[in-house]
C-alpha atoms as a printed R data frame, in Angstrom:
    type eleno elety resid chain resno      x      y      z
1   ATOM     1    CA   UNK     A     1 23.612 46.438 18.601
2   ATOM     2    CA   UNK     A     2 23.292 48.742 21.601
3   ATOM     3    CA   UNK     A     3 20.884 46.330 23.320
4   ATOM     4    CA   UNK     A     4 23.331 43.487 22.767
5   ATOM     5    CA   UNK     A     5 26.169 45.451 24.384
6   ATOM     6    CA   UNK     A     6 23.931 46.392 27.281
7   ATOM     7    CA   UNK     A     7 22.980 42.737 27.803
8   ATOM     8    CA   UNK     A     8 26.646 41.773 27.823
9   ATOM     9    CA   UNK     A     9 27.358 44.335 30.509
10  ATOM    10    CA   UNK     A    10 24.480 43.067 32.576
11  ATOM    11    CA   UNK     A    11 25.759 39.473 32.680
12  ATOM    12    CA   UNK     A    12 29.293 40.394 33.747
13  ATOM    13    CA   UNK     A    13 28.839 40.033 37.470
14  ATOM    14    CA   UNK     A    14 31.826 40.662 39.698
15  ATOM    15    CA   UNK     A    15 33.513 38.086 41.891
16  ATOM    16    CA   UNK     A    16 32.218 40.004 44.903
17  ATOM    17    CA   UNK     A    17 28.521 40.001 43.948
18  ATOM    18    CA   UNK     A    18 27.835 36.910 41.888
19  ATOM    19    CA   UNK     A    19 26.073 33.993 43.574
20  ATOM    20    CA   UNK     A    20 28.721 31.392 44.370
21  ATOM    21    CA   UNK     A    21 28.535 27.732 45.303
22  ATOM    22    CA   UNK     A    22 28.199 27.283 49.042
23  ATOM    23    CA   UNK     A    23 31.259 26.912 51.226
24  ATOM    24    CA   UNK     A    24 32.673 23.410 51.536
25  ATOM    25    CA   UNK     A    25 31.736 22.809 55.155
26  ATOM    26    CA   UNK     A    26 28.065 23.221 54.206
27  ATOM    27    CA   UNK     A    27 28.229 20.931 51.161
28  ATOM    28    CA   UNK     A    28 27.269 17.293 51.752
29  ATOM    29    CA   UNK     A    29 25.917 16.327 48.317
30  ATOM    30    CA   UNK     A    30 28.583 14.213 46.611
31  ATOM    31    CA   UNK     A    31 27.191 15.082 43.181
32  ATOM    32    CA   UNK     A    32 27.909 18.738 43.935
33  ATOM    33    CA   UNK     A    33 31.287 17.985 45.530
34  ATOM    34    CA   UNK     A    34 32.454 16.048 42.450
35  ATOM    35    CA   UNK     A    35 30.722 18.070 39.734
36  ATOM    36    CA   UNK     A    36 33.975 19.537 38.349
37  ATOM    37    CA   UNK     A    37 36.065 16.388 38.605
38  ATOM    38    CA   UNK     A    38 36.158 15.769 34.840
39  ATOM    39    CA   UNK     A    39 36.024 19.418 33.794
40  ATOM    40    CA   UNK     A    40 38.901 21.277 32.191
41  ATOM    41    CA   UNK     A    41 39.845 24.468 34.014
42  ATOM    42    CA   UNK     A    42 38.651 26.708 31.184
43  ATOM    43    CA   UNK     A    43 35.189 25.181 31.615
44  ATOM    44    CA   UNK     A    44 34.960 26.360 35.230
45  ATOM    45    CA   UNK     A    45 33.742 29.883 35.971
46  ATOM    46    CA   UNK     A    46 35.784 31.247 38.863
47  ATOM    47    CA   UNK     A    47 32.931 33.604 39.775
48  ATOM    48    CA   UNK     A    48 30.906 30.612 40.970
49  ATOM    49    CA   UNK     A    49 33.678 29.177 43.147
50  ATOM    50    CA   UNK     A    50 32.922 29.227 46.889
51  ATOM    51    CA   UNK     A    51 34.758 31.689 49.106
52  ATOM    52    CA   UNK     A    52 35.967 28.909 51.373
53  ATOM    53    CA   UNK     A    53 36.833 25.354 50.397
54  ATOM    54    CA   UNK     A    54 38.839 23.110 52.705
55  ATOM    55    CA   UNK     A    55 39.132 19.415 51.814
56  ATOM    56    CA   UNK     A    56 39.617 18.636 55.520
57  ATOM    57    CA   UNK     A    57 36.002 19.590 56.151
58  ATOM    58    CA   UNK     A    58 33.548 19.057 53.313
59  ATOM    59    CA   UNK     A    59 30.133 18.555 54.837
60  ATOM    60    CA   UNK     A    60 31.835 17.190 57.963
61  ATOM    61    CA   UNK     A    61 34.020 14.726 56.032
62  ATOM    62    CA   UNK     A    62 37.767 14.895 55.554
63  ATOM    63    CA   UNK     A    63 39.515 13.786 52.372
64  ATOM    64    CA   UNK     A    64 42.973 14.550 53.777
65  ATOM    65    CA   UNK     A    65 45.185 12.342 55.969
66  ATOM    66    CA   UNK     A    66 47.035 13.636 59.018
67  ATOM    67    CA   UNK     A    67 50.306 15.559 58.594
68  ATOM    68    CA   UNK     A    68 53.478 13.481 58.583
69  ATOM    69    CA   UNK     A    69 57.202 14.049 59.043
70  ATOM    70    CA   UNK     A    70 59.628 13.785 56.172
71  ATOM    71    CA   UNK     A    71 62.507 13.371 58.616
72  ATOM    72    CA   UNK     A    72 66.141 13.982 57.747
73  ATOM    73    CA   UNK     A    73 65.603 13.488 54.031
74  ATOM    74    CA   UNK     A    74 64.882 16.015 51.277
75  ATOM    75    CA   UNK     A    75 61.711 14.207 50.243
76  ATOM    76    CA   UNK     A    76 59.128 16.972 50.647
77  ATOM    77    CA   UNK     A    77 58.515 16.896 46.891
78  ATOM    78    CA   UNK     A    78 57.485 13.230 47.151
79  ATOM    79    CA   UNK     A    79 55.244 13.809 50.153
80  ATOM    80    CA   UNK     A    80 53.416 16.618 48.354
81  ATOM    81    CA   UNK     A    81 52.522 14.658 45.219
82  ATOM    82    CA   UNK     A    82 51.836 11.338 46.985
83  ATOM    83    CA   UNK     A    83 49.609 13.069 49.556
84  ATOM    84    CA   UNK     A    84 47.790 14.797 46.708
85  ATOM    85    CA   UNK     A    85 47.139 11.468 44.984
86  ATOM    86    CA   UNK     A    86 45.903  9.891 48.228
87  ATOM    87    CA   UNK     A    87 43.400 12.699 48.730
88  ATOM    88    CA   UNK     A    88 42.313 12.643 45.111
89  ATOM    89    CA   UNK     A    89 41.669  8.919 45.347
90  ATOM    90    CA   UNK     A    90 39.448  9.545 48.363
91  ATOM    91    CA   UNK     A    91 37.541 12.233 46.480
92  ATOM    92    CA   UNK     A    92 37.224 10.094 43.353
93  ATOM    93    CA   UNK     A    93 35.751  7.210 45.381
94  ATOM    94    CA   UNK     A    94 33.761  9.309 47.896
95  ATOM    95    CA   UNK     A    95 36.132  8.216 50.678
96  ATOM    96    CA   UNK     A    96 35.587  4.517 49.977
97  ATOM    97    CA   UNK     A    97 39.221  3.923 48.987
98  ATOM    98    CA   UNK     A    98 41.636  5.417 51.526
99  ATOM    99    CA   UNK     A    99 44.739  3.532 50.450
100 ATOM   100    CA   UNK     A   100 47.961  5.036 51.755
101 ATOM   101    CA   UNK     A   101 50.708  5.065 49.150
102 ATOM   102    CA   UNK     A   102 54.426  4.426 49.495
103 ATOM   103    CA   UNK     A   103 56.709  7.433 49.580
104 ATOM   104    CA   UNK     A   104 59.763  5.206 49.675
105 ATOM   105    CA   UNK     A   105 58.988  3.663 46.286
106 ATOM   106    CA   UNK     A   106 59.540  6.844 44.222
107 ATOM   107    CA   UNK     A   107 62.283  7.938 46.638
108 ATOM   108    CA   UNK     A   108 64.278  4.783 45.887
109 ATOM   109    CA   UNK     A   109 63.120  3.910 42.372
110 ATOM   110    CA   UNK     A   110 62.426  7.090 40.395
111 ATOM   111    CA   UNK     A   111 65.184  7.957 37.930
112 ATOM   112    CA   UNK     A   112 63.663 11.406 37.315
113 ATOM   113    CA   UNK     A   113 64.575 12.707 40.781
114 ATOM   114    CA   UNK     A   114 67.472 12.634 43.240
115 ATOM   115    CA   UNK     A   115 66.057 10.705 46.199
116 ATOM   116    CA   UNK     A   116 66.777 12.441 49.514
117 ATOM   117    CA   UNK     A   117 68.685 15.151 47.617
118 ATOM   118    CA   UNK     A   118 65.508 16.609 46.123
119 ATOM   119    CA   UNK     A   119 63.332 16.765 43.053
120 ATOM   120    CA   UNK     A   120 60.068 18.109 41.691
121 ATOM   121    CA   UNK     A   121 56.544 16.762 42.287
122 ATOM   122    CA   UNK     A   122 55.650 16.811 38.595
123 ATOM   123    CA   UNK     A   123 58.555 14.458 37.804
124 ATOM   124    CA   UNK     A   124 57.318 12.018 40.438
125 ATOM   125    CA   UNK     A   125 53.925 12.201 38.703
126 ATOM   126    CA   UNK     A   126 55.684 11.387 35.433
127 ATOM   127    CA   UNK     A   127 57.231  8.329 37.097
128 ATOM   128    CA   UNK     A   128 53.800  7.209 38.348
129 ATOM   129    CA   UNK     A   129 52.407  7.675 34.851
130 ATOM   130    CA   UNK     A   130 54.999  5.319 33.383
131 ATOM   131    CA   UNK     A   131 55.014  2.801 36.225
132 ATOM   132    CA   UNK     A   132 52.450  2.707 39.044
133 ATOM   133    CA   UNK     A   133 51.719  3.834 42.579
134 ATOM   134    CA   UNK     A   134 52.208  1.179 45.236
135 ATOM   135    CA   UNK     A   135 50.697  0.938 48.743
136 ATOM   136    CA   UNK     A   136 52.711  2.001 51.792
137 ATOM   137    CA   UNK     A   137 52.952 -1.553 53.138
138 ATOM   138    CA   UNK     A   138 54.758 -2.538 49.941
139 ATOM   139    CA   UNK     A   139 57.729 -0.265 50.692
140 ATOM   140    CA   UNK     A   140 57.568  1.561 54.021
141 ATOM   141    CA   UNK     A   141 59.123  5.002 54.373
142 ATOM   142    CA   UNK     A   142 62.527  5.043 56.091
143 ATOM   143    CA   UNK     A   143 63.614  8.666 55.366
144 ATOM   144    CA   UNK     A   144 66.753  7.518 53.560
145 ATOM   145    CA   UNK     A   145 67.846  6.193 50.213
146 ATOM   146    CA   UNK     A   146 67.309  2.439 49.957
147 ATOM   147    CA   UNK     A   147 67.774 -0.036 47.132
148 ATOM   148    CA   UNK     A   148 64.871 -0.082 44.678
149 ATOM   149    CA   UNK     A   149 64.961 -3.875 44.826
150 ATOM   150    CA   UNK     A   150 63.614 -3.682 48.405
151 ATOM   151    CA   UNK     A   151 60.110 -2.988 47.059
152 ATOM   152    CA   UNK     A   152 57.587 -5.815 47.386
153 ATOM   153    CA   UNK     A   153 56.045 -7.655 44.442
154 ATOM   154    CA   UNK     A   154 53.317 -5.074 43.864
155 ATOM   155    CA   UNK     A   155 51.944 -7.024 40.900
156 ATOM   156    CA   UNK     A   156 50.196 -9.164 43.508
157 ATOM   157    CA   UNK     A   157 47.988 -6.227 44.551
158 ATOM   158    CA   UNK     A   158 44.438 -6.639 43.210
159 ATOM   159    CA   UNK     A   159 44.274 -2.989 42.113
160 ATOM   160    CA   UNK     A   160 46.672 -1.082 39.912
161 ATOM   161    CA   UNK     A   161 46.948  2.631 40.743
162 ATOM   162    CA   UNK     A   162 48.561  5.064 38.341
163 ATOM   163    CA   UNK     A   163 48.664  8.682 37.196
164 ATOM   164    CA   UNK     A   164 46.643  9.061 34.018
165 ATOM   165    CA   UNK     A   165 47.585 12.704 33.436
166 ATOM   166    CA   UNK     A   166 50.040 15.223 34.880
167 ATOM   167    CA   UNK     A   167 50.387 18.860 33.949
168 ATOM   168    CA   UNK     A   168 51.388 22.397 34.794
169 ATOM   169    CA   UNK     A   169 48.312 24.466 35.581
170 ATOM   170    CA   UNK     A   170 47.679 26.907 32.773
171 ATOM   171    CA   UNK     A   171 49.153 24.480 30.243
172 ATOM   172    CA   UNK     A   172 52.859 25.082 30.743
173 ATOM   173    CA   UNK     A   173 55.430 26.216 33.271
174 ATOM   174    CA   UNK     A   174 54.989 29.882 34.129
175 ATOM   175    CA   UNK     A   175 51.281 30.023 33.277
176 ATOM   176    CA   UNK     A   176 49.984 29.374 36.803
177 ATOM   177    CA   UNK     A   177 48.100 31.950 38.841
178 ATOM   178    CA   UNK     A   178 45.704 32.213 41.786
179 ATOM   179    CA   UNK     A   179 42.632 31.429 39.672
180 ATOM   180    CA   UNK     A   180 44.128 28.306 38.071
181 ATOM   181    CA   UNK     A   181 45.146 26.944 41.469
182 ATOM   182    CA   UNK     A   182 41.716 27.637 42.978
183 ATOM   183    CA   UNK     A   183 39.944 25.892 40.102
184 ATOM   184    CA   UNK     A   184 42.144 22.804 40.245
185 ATOM   185    CA   UNK     A   185 41.849 22.575 44.033
186 ATOM   186    CA   UNK     A   186 38.078 22.785 43.903
187 ATOM   187    CA   UNK     A   187 37.713 20.491 40.892
188 ATOM   188    CA   UNK     A   188 39.847 17.475 41.772
189 ATOM   189    CA   UNK     A   189 41.335 17.998 45.211
190 ATOM   190    CA   UNK     A   190 44.613 18.931 46.940
191 ATOM   191    CA   UNK     A   191 47.667 19.687 44.824
192 ATOM   192    CA   UNK     A   192 51.400 20.114 45.467
193 ATOM   193    CA   UNK     A   193 52.388 23.592 46.536
194 ATOM   194    CA   UNK     A   194 55.896 24.761 45.705
195 ATOM   195    CA   UNK     A   195 57.390 27.669 47.631
196 ATOM   196    CA   UNK     A   196 60.458 29.329 49.097
197 ATOM   197    CA   UNK     A   197 60.976 29.076 52.848
198 ATOM   198    CA   UNK     A   198 62.122 32.264 54.629
199 ATOM   199    CA   UNK     A   199 63.668 31.830 58.095
200 ATOM   200    CA   UNK     A   200 60.493 33.162 59.737
201 ATOM   201    CA   UNK     A   201 58.365 30.374 58.233
202 ATOM   202    CA   UNK     A   202 60.116 27.821 60.449
203 ATOM   203    CA   UNK     A   203 58.759 29.649 63.497
204 ATOM   204    CA   UNK     A   204 55.183 29.888 62.244
205 ATOM   205    CA   UNK     A   205 52.592 28.994 64.875
206 ATOM   206    CA   UNK     A   206 49.204 30.257 63.659
207 ATOM   207    CA   UNK     A   207 47.363 32.851 61.601
208 ATOM   208    CA   UNK     A   208 47.846 33.934 57.997
209 ATOM   209    CA   UNK     A   209 51.543 33.931 57.178
210 ATOM   210    CA   UNK     A   210 53.217 36.504 54.941
211 ATOM   211    CA   UNK     A   211 56.913 36.747 54.255
212 ATOM   212    CA   UNK     A   212 56.836 40.534 54.410
213 ATOM   213    CA   UNK     A   213 53.893 42.413 55.877
214 ATOM   214    CA   UNK     A   214 50.393 40.996 55.828
215 ATOM   215    CA   UNK     A   215 48.148 43.228 53.786
216 ATOM   216    CA   UNK     A   216 44.396 43.398 53.439
217 ATOM   217    CA   UNK     A   217 43.910 42.047 49.950
218 ATOM   218    CA   UNK     A   218 40.829 42.613 47.837
219 ATOM   219    CA   UNK     A   219 38.077 40.228 46.785
220 ATOM   220    CA   UNK     A   220 39.426 40.299 43.242
221 ATOM   221    CA   UNK     A   221 41.200 37.241 41.901
222 ATOM   222    CA   UNK     A   222 44.718 37.509 40.541
223 ATOM   223    CA   UNK     A   223 45.293 36.139 37.046
224 ATOM   224    CA   UNK     A   224 48.868 37.396 36.692
225 ATOM   225    CA   UNK     A   225 51.421 34.723 35.764
226 ATOM   226    CA   UNK     A   226 55.205 34.614 35.621
227 ATOM   227    CA   UNK     A   227 55.016 35.009 31.865
228 ATOM   228    CA   UNK     A   228 52.900 38.154 32.267
229 ATOM   229    CA   UNK     A   229 55.807 39.596 34.273
230 ATOM   230    CA   UNK     A   230 58.277 38.580 31.550
231 ATOM   231    CA   UNK     A   231 59.871 36.071 33.925
232 ATOM   232    CA   UNK     A   232 60.842 32.608 32.738
233 ATOM   233    CA   UNK     A   233 61.682 31.020 36.098
234 ATOM   234    CA   UNK     A   234 61.052 31.372 39.825
235 ATOM   235    CA   UNK     A   235 63.013 29.858 42.689
236 ATOM   236    CA   UNK     A   236 61.297 27.344 44.995
237 ATOM   237    CA   UNK     A   237 62.959 25.148 47.626
238 ATOM   238    CA   UNK     A   238 60.148 23.373 49.479
239 ATOM   239    CA   UNK     A   239 57.013 21.440 48.540
240 ATOM   240    CA   UNK     A   240 53.861 21.216 50.640
241 ATOM   241    CA   UNK     A   241 50.271 20.117 50.012
242 ATOM   242    CA   UNK     A   242 47.647 22.751 49.260
243 ATOM   243    CA   UNK     A   243 44.379 21.440 50.725
244 ATOM   244    CA   UNK     A   244 42.123 24.450 50.257
245 ATOM   245    CA   UNK     A   245 41.625 28.175 50.387
246 ATOM   246    CA   UNK     A   246 39.533 30.712 52.252
247 ATOM   247    CA   UNK     A   247 39.063 34.246 53.530
248 ATOM   248    CA   UNK     A   248 39.283 35.745 57.005
249 ATOM   249    CA   UNK     A   249 38.140 39.305 57.659
250 ATOM   250    CA   UNK     A   250 38.653 40.147 54.000
251 ATOM   251    CA   UNK     A   251 42.112 38.572 53.766
252 ATOM   252    CA   UNK     A   252 42.469 35.694 51.313
253 ATOM   253    CA   UNK     A   253 44.649 32.703 52.139
254 ATOM   254    CA   UNK     A   254 45.754 29.256 51.022
255 ATOM   255    CA   UNK     A   255 45.652 26.295 53.413
256 ATOM   256    CA   UNK     A   256 48.779 24.152 53.317
257 ATOM   257    CA   UNK     A   257 49.869 20.923 54.960
258 ATOM   258    CA   UNK     A   258 53.550 20.822 55.811
259 ATOM   259    CA   UNK     A   259 55.813 17.792 56.295
260 ATOM   260    CA   UNK     A   260 57.251 18.776 59.680
261 ATOM   261    CA   UNK     A   261 54.807 16.899 61.904
262 ATOM   262    CA   UNK     A   262 51.684 17.870 63.857
263 ATOM   263    CA   UNK     A   263 53.563 19.862 66.508
264 ATOM   264    CA   UNK     A   264 54.457 22.563 63.953
265 ATOM   265    CA   UNK     A   265 52.070 25.376 62.974
266 ATOM   266    CA   UNK     A   266 48.325 24.786 63.193
267 ATOM   267    CA   UNK     A   267 48.578 21.063 64.002
268 ATOM   268    CA   UNK     A   268 50.854 20.530 61.016
269 ATOM   269    CA   UNK     A   269 48.957 22.903 58.720
270 ATOM   270    CA   UNK     A   270 49.418 26.584 57.908
271 ATOM   271    CA   UNK     A   271 47.696 29.435 56.145
272 ATOM   272    CA   UNK     A   272 49.507 31.794 53.810
273 ATOM   273    CA   UNK     A   273 48.479 34.995 52.033
274 ATOM   274    CA   UNK     A   274 46.695 34.276 48.736
275 ATOM   275    CA   UNK     A   275 46.753 36.266 45.528
276 ATOM   276    CA   UNK     A   276 50.088 38.009 46.218
277 ATOM   277    CA   UNK     A   277 52.434 35.155 45.251
278 ATOM   278    CA   UNK     A   278 53.796 35.129 48.786
279 ATOM   279    CA   UNK     A   279 56.925 32.928 49.013
280 ATOM   280    CA   UNK     A   280 56.485 32.262 45.252
281 ATOM   281    CA   UNK     A   281 53.656 29.864 46.100
282 ATOM   282    CA   UNK     A   282 51.636 30.783 42.994
283 ATOM   283    CA   UNK     A   283 54.384 30.451 40.390
284 ATOM   284    CA   UNK     A   284 54.752 26.695 39.929
285 ATOM   285    CA   UNK     A   285 51.355 25.016 40.099
286 ATOM   286    CA   UNK     A   286 51.215 21.412 38.955
287 ATOM   287    CA   UNK     A   287 48.720 18.602 39.344
288 ATOM   288    CA   UNK     A   288 48.194 14.928 38.597
289 ATOM   289    CA   UNK     A   289 45.033 12.901 38.052
290 ATOM   290    CA   UNK     A   290 44.872  9.464 39.605
291 ATOM   291    CA   UNK     A   291 43.151  6.420 38.185
292 ATOM   292    CA   UNK     A   292 42.937  2.728 39.041
293 ATOM   293    CA   UNK     A   293 41.749 -0.568 37.637
294 ATOM   294    CA   UNK     A   294 41.537 -4.199 38.636
295 ATOM   295    CA   UNK     A   295 44.779 -5.937 37.830
296 ATOM   296    CA   UNK     A   296 44.493 -8.363 34.937
């Protein structure tokens, strides 16, 4: 019995010392890149996750399109989920299918959201699960509410794209944490990021953002959820796309793509403190899995 306990102690390596997968920019084997794509999160050991993984640079290849502008329309929630699905399609097909999807289609046609007056990414995913995702040239984005009837006859497209599964990370709302987000990002690609936007965020230019004071966080991963804090809800008012994560001089961060154009932040992207739920960015993790088939 004592030997068994000793063996158990010996195999419990820490996040800091265990051999991890190599960082994304050094990984060019697609079999390694996609090895978690059909795994459930509880099948992935966070201790093996690389320290740095950025879907903009995986072995010199990008699976992320350039930042765009949402314009004078509260459609950030649509941009975040549609951009996620575009990237996930690229990852699923090893960059062979880079179809750009319509943001105007769910903006005008989804009855689960409020068009330019806002909504949630997971409800757009629900819409795409029940209907389908159409290419950008079928209904171009105009940053305003248009009639749903303006969409093209997408049944003429040779491929049918749709969401085969959508979910809150951790299994339900309030069960998300840093580890769940890292696993999902690494496994299947960029995901929507939901956050609050303090006044100072608008003036962000570069570096690792923190709403309060940037602190040197540890190498340990945070598994604390809203439910662990006896909280049932957290306020968020903006959606972005989380494209990766990393560390700089011992400080952990998320990499986000905003919807305010390339002139904002780090060419349209930003980094924000990771593991501290800065701006509530770790409280409402959701994701959707894309699929496609030849139209019958």
